[in-house]
C-alpha angles and dihedrals in degrees: 000000000000117000121256115265110227111234129181092226092170088063096051124086103163129038115199113198131192117217115211112060091002108060096004128047108260089216091091093056095042092049092047098048100034101038116010099041095050089049093053093041090052091050093049095049098035094237132125122278090244092052091050092047092051092051092050093046092051092050092044091053092050093055103030115135093019129103090252090062089063097036116107091195089057093051093043091053095041096048098030089230131123096245095185092052090050091050090056089057092067099026091121085081094063105110138169115234119250115285094359092127091049089050094050090048089051091053088054091054088051090052094237122158106245117207125181105216111184141162089212118117114257092246090053091051091051092048093052093045088056090060103037131038105240110110097082092062095065128085087207141352119223125181127194086243088064088053097041093231134079115246092250093054124100113260095027097118093043089052091046089060088069089060102034129027112223142152109231091208090057099040132099123205125190118191136148094217113091094200089056092048092048089054091050091047092051093058093045110262098163106203113052128169134171138196122258096209113019092172111047090208095054132069124275111272128237102252101171094143095054137037106253131215117224095173127007088230084080089072098046113090 
Protein backbone atom coordinates (compact mmCIF):
# COMPACT_ATOMS: atom_id res chain seq x y z
CA UNK A 1 0.00 0.00 0.00
CA UNK A 2 1.30 3.46 -0.90
CA UNK A 3 2.42 5.68 1.98
CA UNK A 4 0.23 8.53 3.19
CA UNK A 5 1.06 11.95 1.72
CA UNK A 6 1.19 14.55 4.51
CA UNK A 7 -1.11 17.48 3.73
CA UNK A 8 -1.72 20.62 5.79
CA UNK A 9 -5.47 20.33 5.32
CA UNK A 10 -6.12 23.04 7.91
CA UNK A 11 -4.29 25.49 5.60
CA UNK A 12 -6.27 24.62 2.46
CA UNK A 13 -9.59 26.22 1.54
CA UNK A 14 -9.97 25.36 -2.15
CA UNK A 15 -9.03 22.16 -3.97
CA UNK A 16 -8.69 22.48 -7.75
CA UNK A 17 -8.83 19.15 -9.56
CA UNK A 18 -8.02 18.26 -13.14
CA UNK A 19 -10.21 15.60 -14.79
CA UNK A 20 -8.47 13.47 -17.44
CA UNK A 21 -5.52 11.56 -16.04
CA UNK A 22 -6.20 12.94 -12.57
CA UNK A 23 -9.69 11.87 -11.55
CA UNK A 24 -10.34 9.73 -14.63
CA UNK A 25 -8.05 7.15 -16.17
CA UNK A 26 -6.27 8.75 -19.15
CA UNK A 27 -6.48 5.44 -21.01
CA UNK A 28 -9.81 6.45 -22.55
CA UNK A 29 -8.37 9.64 -24.08
CA UNK A 30 -5.15 8.01 -25.25
CA UNK A 31 -7.05 5.14 -26.83
CA UNK A 32 -9.50 7.52 -28.49
CA UNK A 33 -6.99 9.96 -29.98
CA UNK A 34 -4.15 7.55 -30.76
CA UNK A 35 -6.11 4.52 -31.92
CA UNK A 36 -9.83 5.02 -32.49
CA UNK A 37 -9.71 8.43 -34.17
CA UNK A 38 -7.01 7.44 -36.72
CA UNK A 39 -9.03 4.32 -37.53
CA UNK A 40 -12.21 6.29 -38.23
CA UNK A 41 -10.31 9.03 -40.11
CA UNK A 42 -8.66 6.40 -42.30
CA UNK A 43 -12.01 4.81 -43.09
CA UNK A 44 -13.61 8.15 -43.97
CA UNK A 45 -10.77 9.26 -46.25
CA UNK A 46 -9.89 5.85 -47.72
CA UNK A 47 -6.28 6.02 -46.57
CA UNK A 48 -4.16 3.69 -44.47
CA UNK A 49 -4.27 3.71 -40.69
CA UNK A 50 -0.62 4.84 -40.62
CA UNK A 51 -1.30 7.73 -42.98
CA UNK A 52 -4.25 8.83 -40.85
CA UNK A 53 -2.19 8.54 -37.67
CA UNK A 54 0.61 10.63 -39.17
CA UNK A 55 -1.84 13.36 -40.23
CA UNK A 56 -3.42 13.51 -36.77
CA UNK A 57 -0.05 13.55 -35.01
CA UNK A 58 1.23 16.42 -37.18
CA UNK A 59 -1.86 18.50 -36.51
CA UNK A 60 -1.76 17.65 -32.83
CA UNK A 61 1.87 18.76 -32.57
CA UNK A 62 1.09 22.06 -34.30
CA UNK A 63 -1.65 22.94 -31.78
CA UNK A 64 -0.47 21.24 -28.57
CA UNK A 65 -0.74 23.40 -25.46
CA UNK A 66 -3.25 25.77 -27.07
CA UNK A 67 -6.99 25.98 -26.56
CA UNK A 68 -7.52 24.52 -30.06
CA UNK A 69 -5.74 21.32 -29.00
CA UNK A 70 -8.48 20.71 -26.44
CA UNK A 71 -11.39 22.06 -28.50
CA UNK A 72 -13.78 19.47 -29.91
CA UNK A 73 -15.28 22.04 -32.29
CA UNK A 74 -11.81 22.64 -33.73
CA UNK A 75 -11.19 18.92 -34.27
CA UNK A 76 -14.68 18.31 -35.66
CA UNK A 77 -14.21 21.10 -38.22
CA UNK A 78 -10.61 20.22 -39.04
CA UNK A 79 -11.21 16.50 -39.54
CA UNK A 80 -14.82 16.72 -40.76
CA UNK A 81 -15.78 14.05 -38.24
CA UNK A 82 -18.37 14.05 -35.44
CA UNK A 83 -15.88 13.76 -32.59
CA UNK A 84 -18.52 13.47 -29.86
CA UNK A 85 -20.28 10.63 -31.69
CA UNK A 86 -16.95 8.83 -32.08
CA UNK A 87 -16.22 9.25 -28.37
CA UNK A 88 -19.52 7.54 -27.55
CA UNK A 89 -18.33 4.52 -29.55
CA UNK A 90 -15.58 3.78 -27.02
CA UNK A 91 -17.15 5.33 -23.91
CA UNK A 92 -17.00 1.99 -22.10
CA UNK A 93 -13.34 2.87 -21.45
CA UNK A 94 -14.20 5.95 -19.37
CA UNK A 95 -13.24 5.04 -15.80
CA UNK A 96 -12.84 6.78 -12.44
CA UNK A 97 -9.48 6.25 -10.76
CA UNK A 98 -9.28 4.13 -7.64
CA UNK A 99 -10.55 5.80 -4.45
CA UNK A 100 -11.41 9.08 -6.19
CA UNK A 101 -14.97 9.01 -4.86
CA UNK A 102 -13.72 8.31 -1.36
CA UNK A 103 -11.31 11.24 -1.68
CA UNK A 104 -14.00 13.63 -2.89
CA UNK A 105 -16.27 12.51 -0.07
CA UNK A 106 -13.42 13.14 2.36
CA UNK A 107 -12.98 16.68 1.02
CA UNK A 108 -16.67 17.25 1.69
CA UNK A 109 -16.26 16.18 5.32
CA UNK A 110 -13.37 18.65 5.60
CA UNK A 111 -15.59 21.44 4.20
CA UNK A 112 -13.23 22.23 1.33
CA UNK A 113 -14.40 24.00 -1.81
CA UNK A 114 -14.01 21.49 -4.65
CA UNK A 115 -13.48 22.91 -8.14
CA UNK A 116 -13.09 20.85 -11.30
CA UNK A 117 -10.55 22.76 -13.39
CA UNK A 118 -10.09 21.11 -16.77
CA UNK A 119 -8.78 21.83 -20.24
CA UNK A 120 -11.42 19.47 -21.62
CA UNK A 121 -14.06 20.92 -23.91
CA UNK A 122 -17.45 21.44 -22.27
CA UNK A 123 -19.05 18.79 -24.50
CA UNK A 124 -16.39 16.30 -23.48
CA UNK A 125 -17.04 17.03 -19.80
CA UNK A 126 -20.77 16.50 -20.30
CA UNK A 127 -20.16 13.25 -22.16
CA UNK A 128 -17.99 11.84 -19.40
CA UNK A 129 -20.39 12.95 -16.68
CA UNK A 130 -23.09 10.99 -18.50
CA UNK A 131 -21.08 7.79 -18.06
CA UNK A 132 -19.54 8.25 -14.60
CA UNK A 133 -20.99 9.77 -11.43
CA UNK A 134 -18.69 12.68 -10.62
CA UNK A 135 -20.48 15.96 -11.23
CA UNK A 136 -22.35 16.09 -7.94
CA UNK A 137 -19.12 16.22 -5.93
CA UNK A 138 -18.00 19.61 -7.30
CA UNK A 139 -18.99 23.03 -6.06
CA UNK A 140 -18.36 24.29 -9.57
CA UNK A 141 -16.95 23.11 -12.90
CA UNK A 142 -14.66 25.43 -14.87
CA UNK A 143 -13.15 24.62 -18.24
CA UNK A 144 -10.31 26.42 -19.98
CA UNK A 145 -12.87 27.26 -22.68
CA UNK A 146 -14.76 29.30 -20.05
CA UNK A 147 -11.52 31.17 -19.33
CA UNK A 148 -10.35 31.54 -22.94
CA UNK A 149 -6.89 30.14 -22.21
CA UNK A 150 -5.47 26.65 -21.72
CA UNK A 151 -4.21 25.92 -18.21
CA UNK A 152 -0.58 25.90 -19.39
CA UNK A 153 -0.84 29.34 -21.00
CA UNK A 154 0.40 32.54 -19.39
CA UNK A 155 -2.38 34.54 -17.81
CA UNK A 156 -4.62 31.55 -17.12
CA UNK A 157 -4.66 31.86 -13.33
CA UNK A 158 -5.09 35.61 -13.43
CA UNK A 159 -8.09 35.15 -15.76
CA UNK A 160 -9.44 32.37 -13.53
CA UNK A 161 -9.62 34.85 -10.65
CA UNK A 162 -12.45 36.61 -12.51
CA UNK A 163 -14.49 33.37 -12.39
CA UNK A 164 -13.47 31.89 -9.05
CA UNK A 165 -12.24 33.66 -5.94
CA UNK A 166 -9.32 31.85 -4.33
CA UNK A 167 -6.26 32.46 -2.21
CA UNK A 168 -3.27 30.86 -3.90
CA UNK A 169 -1.53 30.33 -0.54
CA UNK A 170 -4.52 28.33 0.66
CA UNK A 171 -5.25 26.39 -2.54
CA UNK A 172 -4.38 22.86 -3.64
CA UNK A 173 -4.14 21.86 -7.29
CA UNK A 174 -3.84 18.27 -8.57
CA UNK A 175 -3.01 17.73 -12.25
CA UNK A 176 -1.13 15.12 -14.30
CA UNK A 177 0.31 17.69 -16.75
CA UNK A 178 3.69 19.09 -15.68
CA UNK A 179 3.43 22.18 -17.91
CA UNK A 180 0.13 23.01 -16.21
CA UNK A 181 1.63 22.47 -12.76
CA UNK A 182 4.67 24.58 -13.62
CA UNK A 183 2.35 27.42 -14.62
CA UNK A 184 0.45 27.11 -11.34
CA UNK A 185 3.70 27.01 -9.38
CA UNK A 186 4.98 30.13 -11.13
CA UNK A 187 2.00 32.21 -10.01
CA UNK A 188 2.20 30.89 -6.45
CA UNK A 189 -0.32 28.06 -5.95
CA UNK A 190 1.15 26.58 -2.79
CA UNK A 191 -0.03 22.98 -2.66
CA UNK A 192 0.68 21.06 -5.87
CA UNK A 193 0.39 17.32 -6.49
CA UNK A 194 0.58 15.15 -9.59
CA UNK A 195 -0.35 11.60 -10.61
CA UNK A 196 2.22 8.83 -10.91
CA UNK A 197 0.35 6.83 -13.57
CA UNK A 198 -2.27 8.90 -15.44
CA UNK A 199 -2.91 6.09 -17.95
CA UNK A 200 -3.35 2.74 -16.20
CA UNK A 201 -2.06 0.93 -19.29
CA UNK A 202 1.19 2.90 -19.50
CA UNK A 203 4.29 2.93 -17.25
CA UNK A 204 4.60 5.04 -14.10
CA UNK A 205 5.99 8.51 -14.90
CA UNK A 206 9.09 10.16 -13.46
CA UNK A 207 7.60 12.85 -11.20
CA UNK A 208 10.71 14.08 -9.38
CA UNK A 209 9.61 17.71 -9.34
CA UNK A 210 6.22 17.01 -7.72
CA UNK A 211 4.85 14.69 -5.09
CA UNK A 212 2.83 12.06 -6.96
CA UNK A 213 -0.34 10.25 -6.00
CA UNK A 214 -0.47 6.51 -6.65
CA UNK A 215 -3.79 5.96 -4.90
CA UNK A 216 -6.13 8.63 -3.52
CA UNK A 217 -6.24 6.68 -0.28
CA UNK A 218 -2.88 8.38 0.40
CA UNK A 219 -4.75 11.65 0.98
CA UNK A 220 -7.51 10.25 3.22
CA UNK A 221 -6.63 10.32 6.91
